[in-house]
Backbone atoms as SQL, in Angstrom:
CREATE TABLE atoms (id INTEGER PRIMARY KEY, chain TEXT, resi INTEGER, resn TEXT, atom TEXT, x REAL, y REAL, z REAL);
INSERT INTO atoms VALUES
  (1, 'A', 1, 'MET', 'N', -0.399, -62.774, 13.837),
  (2, 'A', 1, 'MET', 'CA', -0.980, -64.075, 13.575),
  (3, 'A', 1, 'MET', 'C', -2.499, -64.025, 13.452),
  (4, 'A', 2, 'ASN', 'N', -3.136, -63.300, 14.408),
  (5, 'A', 2, 'ASN', 'CA', -4.585, -63.166, 14.379),
  (6, 'A', 2, 'ASN', 'C', -5.050, -62.502, 13.104),
  (7, 'A', 3, 'LYS', 'N', -4.330, -61.484, 12.641),
  (8, 'A', 3, 'LYS', 'CA', -4.697, -60.756, 11.432),
  (9, 'A', 3, 'LYS', 'C', -4.603, -61.729, 10.203),
  (10, 'A', 4, 'GLN', 'N', -3.637, -62.535, 10.177),
  (11, 'A', 4, 'GLN', 'CA', -3.470, -63.504, 9.065),
  (12, 'A', 4, 'GLN', 'C', -4.650, -64.500, 9.061),
  (13, 'A', 5, 'LEU', 'N', -5.004, -64.967, 10.307),
  (14, 'A', 5, 'LEU', 'CA', -6.122, -65.979, 10.389),
  (15, 'A', 5, 'LEU', 'C', -7.411, -65.304, 9.911),
  (16, 'A', 6, 'ARG', 'N', -7.668, -64.079, 10.351),
  (17, 'A', 6, 'ARG', 'CA', -8.866, -63.420, 9.950),
  (18, 'A', 6, 'ARG', 'C', -8.955, -63.178, 8.412),
  (19, 'A', 7, 'LYS', 'N', -7.748, -62.841, 7.864),
  (20, 'A', 7, 'LYS', 'CA', -7.696, -62.631, 6.421),
  (21, 'A', 7, 'LYS', 'C', -7.972, -63.946, 5.640),
  (22, 'A', 8, 'LYS', 'N', -7.421, -65.028, 6.149),
  (23, 'A', 8, 'LYS', 'CA', -7.658, -66.333, 5.575),
  (24, 'A', 8, 'LYS', 'C', -9.121, -66.719, 5.633),
  (25, 'A', 9, 'ARG', 'N', -9.729, -66.446, 6.841),
  (26, 'A', 9, 'ARG', 'CA', -11.152, -66.756, 7.086),
  (27, 'A', 9, 'ARG', 'C', -11.987, -65.995, 6.090),
  (28, 'A', 10, 'ASP', 'N', -11.718, -64.690, 5.916),
  (29, 'A', 10, 'ASP', 'CA', -12.495, -63.839, 5.032),
  (30, 'A', 10, 'ASP', 'C', -12.423, -64.346, 3.616),
  (31, 'A', 11, 'LYS', 'N', -11.209, -64.788, 3.218),
  (32, 'A', 11, 'LYS', 'CA', -10.994, -65.341, 1.849),
  (33, 'A', 11, 'LYS', 'C', -11.859, -66.598, 1.623),
  (34, 'A', 12, 'LEU', 'N', -11.872, -67.477, 2.654),
  (35, 'A', 12, 'LEU', 'CA', -12.693, -68.710, 2.548),
  (36, 'A', 12, 'LEU', 'C', -14.151, -68.355, 2.451),
  (37, 'A', 13, 'ILE', 'N', -14.591, -67.415, 3.221),
  (38, 'A', 13, 'ILE', 'CA', -16.026, -67.013, 3.248),
  (39, 'A', 13, 'ILE', 'C', -16.407, -66.520, 1.852),
  (40, 'A', 14, 'LYS', 'N', -15.509, -65.743, 1.175),
  (41, 'A', 14, 'LYS', 'CA', -15.839, -65.283, -0.172),
  (42, 'A', 14, 'LYS', 'C', -15.928, -66.353, -1.214),
  (43, 'A', 15, 'GLU', 'N', -15.252, -67.490, -0.945),
  (44, 'A', 15, 'GLU', 'CA', -15.282, -68.625, -1.855),
  (45, 'A', 15, 'GLU', 'C', -16.528, -69.465, -1.738),
  (46, 'A', 16, 'MET', 'N', -17.330, -69.225, -0.684),
  (47, 'A', 16, 'MET', 'CA', -18.487, -70.100, -0.427),
  (48, 'A', 16, 'MET', 'C', -19.523, -69.934, -1.573),
  (49, 'A', 17, 'PRO', 'N', -20.101, -71.063, -1.990),
  (50, 'A', 17, 'PRO', 'CA', -21.106, -70.990, -3.049),
  (51, 'A', 17, 'PRO', 'C', -22.409, -70.399, -2.549),
  (52, 'A', 18, 'SER', 'N', -23.219, -69.999, -3.500),
  (53, 'A', 18, 'SER', 'CA', -24.558, -69.449, -3.223),
  (54, 'A', 18, 'SER', 'C', -25.392, -70.558, -2.608),
  (55, 'A', 19, 'PHE', 'N', -26.160, -70.220, -1.568),
  (56, 'A', 19, 'PHE', 'CA', -27.048, -71.221, -0.955),
  (57, 'A', 19, 'PHE', 'C', -28.141, -71.669, -1.932),
  (58, 'A', 20, 'LYS', 'N', -28.426, -70.881, -2.955),
  (59, 'A', 20, 'LYS', 'CA', -29.437, -71.233, -3.962),
  (60, 'A', 20, 'LYS', 'C', -29.027, -72.439, -4.793),
  (61, 'A', 21, 'GLU', 'N', -27.733, -72.739, -4.864),
  (62, 'A', 21, 'GLU', 'CA', -27.219, -73.839, -5.650),
  (63, 'A', 21, 'GLU', 'C', -26.942, -75.121, -4.876),
  (64, 'A', 22, 'VAL', 'N', -27.049, -75.074, -3.596),
  (65, 'A', 22, 'VAL', 'CA', -26.623, -76.214, -2.742),
  (66, 'A', 22, 'VAL', 'C', -27.688, -77.270, -2.608),
  (67, 'A', 23, 'ILE', 'N', -27.307, -78.516, -2.838),
  (68, 'A', 23, 'ILE', 'CA', -28.214, -79.678, -2.707),
  (69, 'A', 23, 'ILE', 'C', -27.499, -80.712, -1.821),
  (70, 'A', 24, 'ARG', 'N', -28.141, -81.141, -0.782),
  (71, 'A', 24, 'ARG', 'CA', -27.554, -82.230, 0.087),
  (72, 'A', 24, 'ARG', 'C', -28.198, -83.506, -0.345),
  (73, 'A', 25, 'GLY', 'N', -27.398, -84.484, -0.734),
  (74, 'A', 25, 'GLY', 'CA', -27.980, -85.763, -1.188),
  (75, 'A', 25, 'GLY', 'C', -26.886, -86.492, -1.967),
  (76, 'A', 26, 'SER', 'N', -27.357, -87.605, -2.594),
  (77, 'A', 26, 'SER', 'CA', -26.516, -88.419, -3.416),
  (78, 'A', 26, 'SER', 'C', -27.170, -88.648, -4.769),
  (79, 'A', 27, 'LEU', 'N', -26.361, -88.694, -5.779),
  (80, 'A', 27, 'LEU', 'CA', -26.860, -88.999, -7.132),
  (81, 'A', 27, 'LEU', 'C', -26.767, -90.554, -7.318),
  (82, 'A', 28, 'MET', 'N', -27.877, -91.159, -7.656),
  (83, 'A', 28, 'MET', 'CA', -27.912, -92.606, -7.816),
  (84, 'A', 28, 'MET', 'C', -28.315, -92.965, -9.222),
  (85, 'A', 29, 'THR', 'N', -27.699, -93.995, -9.778),
  (86, 'A', 29, 'THR', 'CA', -27.988, -94.470, -11.125),
  (87, 'A', 29, 'THR', 'C', -28.367, -95.919, -11.109),
  (88, 'A', 30, 'TYR', 'N', -29.489, -96.257, -11.727),
  (89, 'A', 30, 'TYR', 'CA', -29.982, -97.654, -11.705),
  (90, 'A', 30, 'TYR', 'C', -30.259, -98.130, -13.138),
  (91, 'A', 31, 'TYR', 'N', -30.007, -99.426, -13.328),
  (92, 'A', 31, 'TYR', 'CA', -30.428, -100.182, -14.556),
  (93, 'A', 31, 'TYR', 'C', -31.400, -101.231, -14.044),
  (94, 'A', 32, 'LEU', 'N', -32.598, -101.272, -14.635),
  (95, 'A', 32, 'LEU', 'CA', -33.647, -102.100, -14.054),
  (96, 'A', 32, 'LEU', 'C', -34.201, -103.128, -15.089),
  (97, 'A', 33, 'THR', 'N', -34.887, -104.142, -14.552),
  (98, 'A', 33, 'THR', 'CA', -35.617, -105.063, -15.358),
  (99, 'A', 33, 'THR', 'C', -37.077, -104.636, -15.369),
  (100, 'A', 34, 'CYS', 'N', -37.724, -104.922, -16.485),
  (101, 'A', 34, 'CYS', 'CA', -39.172, -104.519, -16.622),
  (102, 'A', 34, 'CYS', 'C', -40.072, -105.621, -16.226),
  (103, 'A', 35, 'GLY', 'N', -41.343, -105.364, -16.422),
  (104, 'A', 35, 'GLY', 'CA', -42.373, -106.387, -15.978),
  (105, 'A', 35, 'GLY', 'C', -42.647, -107.417, -17.017),
  (106, 'A', 36, 'ASN', 'N', -42.067, -107.331, -18.173),
  (107, 'A', 36, 'ASN', 'CA', -42.303, -108.283, -19.259),
  (108, 'A', 36, 'ASN', 'C', -41.277, -109.455, -19.119),
  (109, 'A', 37, 'PRO', 'N', -41.741, -110.623, -18.686),
  (110, 'A', 37, 'PRO', 'CA', -40.877, -111.777, -18.498),
  (111, 'A', 37, 'PRO', 'C', -40.126, -112.247, -19.751),
  (112, 'A', 38, 'LYS', 'N', -40.637, -111.888, -20.956),
  (113, 'A', 38, 'LYS', 'CA', -39.981, -112.298, -22.217),
  (114, 'A', 38, 'LYS', 'C', -38.944, -111.295, -22.668),
  (115, 'A', 39, 'CYS', 'N', -38.819, -110.184, -21.997),
  (116, 'A', 39, 'CYS', 'CA', -37.856, -109.144, -22.408),
  (117, 'A', 39, 'CYS', 'C', -36.430, -109.661, -22.141),
  (118, 'A', 40, 'LYS', 'N', -35.514, -109.267, -23.000),
  (119, 'A', 40, 'LYS', 'CA', -34.132, -109.721, -22.844),
  (120, 'A', 40, 'LYS', 'C', -33.453, -109.197, -21.601),
  (121, 'A', 41, 'CYS', 'N', -34.086, -108.159, -20.914),
  (122, 'A', 41, 'CYS', 'CA', -33.519, -107.634, -19.697),
  (123, 'A', 41, 'CYS', 'C', -33.457, -108.698, -18.565),
  (124, 'A', 42, 'HIS', 'N', -34.360, -109.678, -18.652),
  (125, 'A', 42, 'HIS', 'CA', -34.391, -110.747, -17.662),
  (126, 'A', 42, 'HIS', 'C', -33.321, -111.775, -17.892),
  (127, 'A', 43, 'LYS', 'N', -32.795, -111.820, -19.054),
  (128, 'A', 43, 'LYS', 'CA', -31.804, -112.917, -19.428),
  (129, 'A', 43, 'LYS', 'C', -30.368, -112.475, -19.012),
  (130, 'A', 44, 'SER', 'N', -30.094, -111.193, -19.076),
  (131, 'A', 44, 'SER', 'CA', -28.727, -110.732, -18.802),
  (132, 'A', 44, 'SER', 'C', -28.734, -109.275, -18.245),
  (133, 'A', 45, 'SER', 'N', -27.900, -109.031, -17.294),
  (134, 'A', 45, 'SER', 'CA', -27.823, -107.704, -16.747),
  (135, 'A', 45, 'SER', 'C', -27.303, -106.707, -17.799),
  (136, 'A', 46, 'ARG', 'N', -26.705, -107.213, -18.811),
  (137, 'A', 46, 'ARG', 'CA', -26.196, -106.433, -19.956),
  (138, 'A', 46, 'ARG', 'C', -27.299, -105.682, -20.695),
  (139, 'A', 47, 'TYR', 'N', -28.512, -106.233, -20.645),
  (140, 'A', 47, 'TYR', 'CA', -29.676, -105.670, -21.391),
  (141, 'A', 47, 'TYR', 'C', -30.643, -104.948, -20.500),
  (142, 'A', 48, 'ARG', 'N', -30.306, -104.603, -19.298),
  (143, 'A', 48, 'ARG', 'CA', -31.283, -103.923, -18.424),
  (144, 'A', 48, 'ARG', 'C', -31.617, -102.532, -18.968),
  (145, 'A', 49, 'HIS', 'N', -32.770, -102.087, -18.604),
  (146, 'A', 49, 'HIS', 'CA', -33.229, -100.766, -19.017),
  (147, 'A', 49, 'HIS', 'C', -32.626, -99.654, -18.126),
  (148, 'A', 50, 'GLY', 'N', -32.277, -98.570, -18.805),
  (149, 'A', 50, 'GLY', 'CA', -31.692, -97.428, -18.068),
  (150, 'A', 50, 'GLY', 'C', -30.615, -96.779, -18.888),
  (151, 'A', 51, 'PRO', 'N', -29.895, -95.911, -18.313),
  (152, 'A', 51, 'PRO', 'CA', -29.816, -95.604, -16.883),
  (153, 'A', 51, 'PRO', 'C', -30.978, -94.704, -16.439),
  (154, 'A', 52, 'TYR', 'N', -31.408, -94.892, -15.206),
  (155, 'A', 52, 'TYR', 'CA', -32.367, -93.998, -14.522),
  (156, 'A', 52, 'TYR', 'C', -31.619, -93.330, -13.402),
  (157, 'A', 53, 'HIS', 'N', -31.766, -92.011, -13.348),
  (158, 'A', 53, 'HIS', 'CA', -31.049, -91.216, -12.339),
  (159, 'A', 53, 'HIS', 'C', -31.999, -90.682, -11.273),
  (160, 'A', 54, 'TYR', 'N', -31.545, -90.765, -9.991),
  (161, 'A', 54, 'TYR', 'CA', -32.310, -90.288, -8.872),
  (162, 'A', 54, 'TYR', 'C', -31.464, -89.463, -7.924),
  (163, 'A', 55, 'LEU', 'N', -32.117, -88.519, -7.298),
  (164, 'A', 55, 'LEU', 'CA', -31.485, -87.793, -6.159),
  (165, 'A', 55, 'LEU', 'C', -31.977, -88.548, -4.888),
  (166, 'A', 56, 'GLN', 'N', -31.078, -89.010, -4.058),
  (167, 'A', 56, 'GLN', 'CA', -31.413, -89.693, -2.849),
  (168, 'A', 56, 'GLN', 'C', -31.074, -88.753, -1.676),
  (169, 'A', 57, 'VAL', 'N', -32.048, -88.501, -0.834),
  (170, 'A', 57, 'VAL', 'CA', -31.893, -87.610, 0.322),
  (171, 'A', 57, 'VAL', 'C', -32.382, -88.327, 1.570),
  (172, 'A', 58, 'LYS', 'N', -31.562, -88.246, 2.625),
  (173, 'A', 58, 'LYS', 'CA', -31.906, -88.888, 3.882),
  (174, 'A', 58, 'LYS', 'C', -32.426, -87.781, 4.802),
  (175, 'A', 59, 'THR', 'N', -33.628, -87.886, 5.222),
  (176, 'A', 59, 'THR', 'CA', -34.257, -86.878, 6.135),
  (177, 'A', 59, 'THR', 'C', -34.976, -87.618, 7.220),
  (178, 'A', 60, 'LYS', 'N', -34.698, -87.234, 8.482),
  (179, 'A', 60, 'LYS', 'CA', -35.313, -87.838, 9.655),
  (180, 'A', 60, 'LYS', 'C', -35.143, -89.381, 9.647),
  (181, 'A', 61, 'GLY', 'N', -33.993, -89.853, 9.210),
  (182, 'A', 61, 'GLY', 'CA', -33.672, -91.232, 9.259),
  (183, 'A', 61, 'GLY', 'C', -34.262, -92.062, 8.070),
  (184, 'A', 62, 'LYS', 'N', -34.979, -91.377, 7.159),
  (185, 'A', 62, 'LYS', 'CA', -35.572, -92.089, 5.988),
  (186, 'A', 62, 'LYS', 'C', -35.043, -91.544, 4.675),
  (187, 'A', 63, 'ASN', 'N', -34.794, -92.518, 3.807),
  (188, 'A', 63, 'ASN', 'CA', -34.348, -92.143, 2.463),
  (189, 'A', 63, 'ASN', 'C', -35.517, -91.797, 1.562),
  (190, 'A', 64, 'LYS', 'N', -35.355, -90.765, 0.802),
  (191, 'A', 64, 'LYS', 'CA', -36.382, -90.347, -0.210),
  (192, 'A', 64, 'LYS', 'C', -35.696, -90.242, -1.528),
  (193, 'A', 65, 'MET', 'N', -36.311, -90.764, -2.555),
  (194, 'A', 65, 'MET', 'CA', -35.697, -90.726, -3.889),
  (195, 'A', 65, 'MET', 'C', -36.568, -89.812, -4.807),
  (196, 'A', 66, 'TYR', 'N', -35.853, -89.001, -5.634),
  (197, 'A', 66, 'TYR', 'CA', -36.522, -88.078, -6.540),
  (198, 'A', 66, 'TYR', 'C', -35.988, -88.446, -7.921),
  (199, 'A', 67, 'TYR', 'N', -36.902, -88.811, -8.790),
  (200, 'A', 67, 'TYR', 'CA', -36.543, -89.214, -10.158),
  (201, 'A', 67, 'TYR', 'C', -36.120, -87.991, -10.943),
  (202, 'A', 68, 'LEU', 'N', -34.956, -88.045, -11.670),
  (203, 'A', 68, 'LEU', 'CA', -34.501, -86.966, -12.454),
  (204, 'A', 68, 'LEU', 'C', -34.860, -87.262, -13.932),
  (205, 'A', 69, 'HIS', 'N', -35.763, -86.464, -14.475),
  (206, 'A', 69, 'HIS', 'CA', -36.354, -86.746, -15.772),
  (207, 'A', 69, 'HIS', 'C', -35.464, -86.541, -16.980),
  (208, 'A', 70, 'SER', 'N', -34.373, -85.761, -16.855),
  (209, 'A', 70, 'SER', 'CA', -33.544, -85.449, -18.002),
  (210, 'A', 70, 'SER', 'C', -32.064, -85.392, -17.575),
  (211, 'A', 71, 'SER', 'N', -31.242, -85.438, -18.608),
  (212, 'A', 71, 'SER', 'CA', -29.814, -85.353, -18.339),
  (213, 'A', 71, 'SER', 'C', -29.396, -83.942, -17.824),
  (214, 'A', 72, 'SER', 'N', -30.166, -82.938, -18.246),
  (215, 'A', 72, 'SER', 'CA', -29.856, -81.527, -17.805),
  (216, 'A', 72, 'SER', 'C', -30.238, -81.465, -16.310),
  (217, 'A', 73, 'MET', 'N', -31.288, -82.150, -15.897),
  (218, 'A', 73, 'MET', 'CA', -31.639, -82.133, -14.478),
  (219, 'A', 73, 'MET', 'C', -30.584, -82.839, -13.669),
  (220, 'A', 74, 'LYS', 'N', -30.091, -83.977, -14.253),
  (221, 'A', 74, 'LYS', 'CA', -29.052, -84.761, -13.550),
  (222, 'A', 74, 'LYS', 'C', -27.779, -83.926, -13.365),
  (223, 'A', 75, 'GLU', 'N', -27.434, -83.093, -14.423),
  (224, 'A', 75, 'GLU', 'CA', -26.275, -82.255, -14.326),
  (225, 'A', 75, 'GLU', 'C', -26.447, -81.159, -13.281),
  (226, 'A', 76, 'LYS', 'N', -27.625, -80.537, -13.241),
  (227, 'A', 76, 'LYS', 'CA', -27.914, -79.556, -12.220),
  (228, 'A', 76, 'LYS', 'C', -27.802, -80.117, -10.803),
  (229, 'A', 77, 'VAL', 'N', -28.312, -81.307, -10.617),
  (230, 'A', 77, 'VAL', 'CA', -28.274, -81.971, -9.295),
  (231, 'A', 77, 'VAL', 'C', -26.793, -82.299, -8.934),
  (232, 'A', 78, 'ALA', 'N', -26.052, -82.833, -9.875),
  (233, 'A', 78, 'ALA', 'CA', -24.626, -83.133, -9.679),
  (234, 'A', 78, 'ALA', 'C', -23.887, -81.905, -9.274),
  (235, 'A', 79, 'TYR', 'N', -24.186, -80.782, -9.952),
  (236, 'A', 79, 'TYR', 'CA', -23.520, -79.513, -9.616),
  (237, 'A', 79, 'TYR', 'C', -23.915, -79.054, -8.215),
  (238, 'A', 80, 'GLY', 'N', -25.191, -79.141, -7.900),
  (239, 'A', 80, 'GLY', 'CA', -25.708, -78.785, -6.527),
  (240, 'A', 80, 'GLY', 'C', -25.044, -79.584, -5.430),
  (241, 'A', 81, 'ILE', 'N', -24.850, -80.890, -5.656),
  (242, 'A', 81, 'ILE', 'CA', -24.202, -81.739, -4.697),
  (243, 'A', 81, 'ILE', 'C', -22.728, -81.328, -4.567),
  (244, 'A', 82, 'SER', 'N', -22.074, -80.988, -5.658),
  (245, 'A', 82, 'SER', 'CA', -20.662, -80.595, -5.570),
  (246, 'A', 82, 'SER', 'C', -20.571, -79.257, -4.784),
  (247, 'A', 83, 'GLN', 'N', -21.576, -78.364, -4.975),
  (248, 'A', 83, 'GLN', 'CA', -21.569, -77.072, -4.278),
  (249, 'A', 83, 'GLN', 'C', -21.767, -77.324, -2.769),
  (250, 'A', 84, 'TYR', 'N', -22.627, -78.268, -2.436),
  (251, 'A', 84, 'TYR', 'CA', -22.803, -78.612, -1.009),
  (252, 'A', 84, 'TYR', 'C', -21.522, -79.124, -0.401),
  (253, 'A', 85, 'ASN', 'N', -20.807, -80.025, -1.103),
  (254, 'A', 85, 'ASN', 'CA', -19.596, -80.543, -0.602),
  (255, 'A', 85, 'ASN', 'C', -18.513, -79.449, -0.439),
  (256, 'A', 86, 'LYS', 'N', -18.480, -78.522, -1.363),
  (257, 'A', 86, 'LYS', 'CA', -17.521, -77.389, -1.282),
  (258, 'A', 86, 'LYS', 'C', -17.888, -76.495, -0.075),
  (259, 'A', 87, 'LEU', 'N', -19.224, -76.218, 0.052),
  (260, 'A', 87, 'LEU', 'CA', -19.658, -75.382, 1.208),
  (261, 'A', 87, 'LEU', 'C', -19.297, -76.073, 2.530),
  (262, 'A', 88, 'TRP', 'N', -19.513, -77.346, 2.640),
  (263, 'A', 88, 'TRP', 'CA', -19.230, -78.086, 3.901),
  (264, 'A', 88, 'TRP', 'C', -17.727, -77.983, 4.205),
  (265, 'A', 89, 'SER', 'N', -16.918, -78.243, 3.177),
  (266, 'A', 89, 'SER', 'CA', -15.441, -78.210, 3.352),
  (267, 'A', 89, 'SER', 'C', -15.049, -76.797, 3.836),
  (268, 'A', 90, 'LEU', 'N', -15.526, -75.761, 3.195),
  (269, 'A', 90, 'LEU', 'CA', -15.158, -74.390, 3.583),
  (270, 'A', 90, 'LEU', 'C', -15.655, -74.066, 4.992),
  (271, 'A', 91, 'LEU', 'N', -16.854, -74.542, 5.370),
  (272, 'A', 91, 'LEU', 'CA', -17.369, -74.305, 6.709),
  (273, 'A', 91, 'LEU', 'C', -16.467, -74.916, 7.768),
  (274, 'A', 92, 'CYS', 'N', -15.975, -76.126, 7.499),
  (275, 'A', 92, 'CYS', 'CA', -15.079, -76.837, 8.414),
  (276, 'A', 92, 'CYS', 'C', -13.771, -76.039, 8.581),
  (277, 'A', 93, 'LYS', 'N', -13.271, -75.486, 7.466),
  (278, 'A', 93, 'LYS', 'CA', -12.023, -74.719, 7.549),
  (279, 'A', 93, 'LYS', 'C', -12.194, -73.404, 8.324),
  (280, 'A', 94, 'VAL', 'N', -13.389, -72.758, 8.107),
  (281, 'A', 94, 'VAL', 'CA', -13.636, -71.510, 8.839),
  (282, 'A', 94, 'VAL', 'C', -13.791, -71.814, 10.343),
  (283, 'A', 95, 'SER', 'N', -14.449, -72.962, 10.644),
  (284, 'A', 95, 'SER', 'CA', -14.580, -73.301, 12.058),
  (285, 'A', 95, 'SER', 'C', -13.254, -73.546, 12.704),
  (286, 'A', 96, 'GLU', 'N', -12.332, -74.230, 11.978),
  (287, 'A', 96, 'GLU', 'CA', -10.993, -74.440, 12.574),
  (288, 'A', 96, 'GLU', 'C', -10.274, -73.106, 12.823),
  (289, 'A', 97, 'ILE', 'N', -10.398, -72.188, 11.932),
  (290, 'A', 97, 'ILE', 'CA', -9.777, -70.870, 12.120),
  (291, 'A', 97, 'ILE', 'C', -10.405, -70.173, 13.357),
  (292, 'A', 98, 'ASN', 'N', -11.747, -70.233, 13.442),
  (293, 'A', 98, 'ASN', 'CA', -12.387, -69.624, 14.589),
  (294, 'A', 98, 'ASN', 'C', -11.936, -70.209, 15.932),
  (295, 'A', 99, 'ILE', 'N', -11.733, -71.538, 15.927),
  (296, 'A', 99, 'ILE', 'CA', -11.242, -72.198, 17.139),
  (297, 'A', 99, 'ILE', 'C', -9.896, -71.725, 17.462),
  (298, 'A', 100, 'LYS', 'N', -8.976, -71.569, 16.465),
  (299, 'A', 100, 'LYS', 'CA', -7.632, -71.019, 16.703),
  (300, 'A', 100, 'LYS', 'C', -7.739, -69.590, 17.299),
  (301, 'A', 101, 'LEU', 'N', -8.673, -68.813, 16.731),
  (302, 'A', 101, 'LEU', 'CA', -8.812, -67.418, 17.238),
  (303, 'A', 101, 'LEU', 'C', -9.305, -67.432, 18.695),
  (304, 'A', 102, 'ILE', 'N', -10.205, -68.344, 19.037),
  (305, 'A', 102, 'ILE', 'CA', -10.698, -68.458, 20.435),
  (306, 'A', 102, 'ILE', 'C', -9.520, -68.788, 21.347),
  (307, 'A', 103, 'LYS', 'N', -8.682, -69.733, 20.919),
  (308, 'A', 103, 'LYS', 'CA', -7.501, -70.055, 21.749),
  (309, 'A', 103, 'LYS', 'C', -6.573, -68.891, 21.951),
  (310, 'A', 104, 'LYS', 'N', -6.503, -67.964, 21.009),
  (311, 'A', 104, 'LYS', 'CA', -5.684, -66.835, 21.108),
  (312, 'A', 104, 'LYS', 'C', -6.338, -65.597, 21.755),
  (313, 'A', 105, 'GLY', 'N', -7.530, -65.772, 22.198),
  (314, 'A', 105, 'GLY', 'CA', -8.240, -64.743, 22.869),
  (315, 'A', 105, 'GLY', 'C', -9.286, -64.000, 22.063),
  (316, 'A', 106, 'TRP', 'N', -9.469, -64.380, 20.778),
  (317, 'A', 106, 'TRP', 'CA', -10.493, -63.792, 19.919),
  (318, 'A', 106, 'TRP', 'C', -10.495, -62.272, 19.913),
  (319, 'A', 107, 'LYS', 'N', -9.373, -61.688, 19.687),
  (320, 'A', 107, 'LYS', 'CA', -9.249, -60.244, 19.712),
  (321, 'A', 107, 'LYS', 'C', -9.511, -59.643, 18.348);
């Protein structure tokens, strides 16, 4: 049983994404009104300007927003966030296996 757990753990570790690709945060999309009161964006939400994409990161209890200037940047950020989520999920699974191994004496 211990051998199977170790083998499963090693397989999970090999699936982990590169740390170079990992981004912790959320992708936010906004449609905004402009400063021109005569603009049609003030008449209906249907005409708001956008979409504007931001990376939102919470650090030390504060949210920080980073504007994403292009759709390619948005795609890279979305991929980085998905890699973070994959890494987190795999870390949780590895931790569960390690706990099982501890219970069995960690031989």
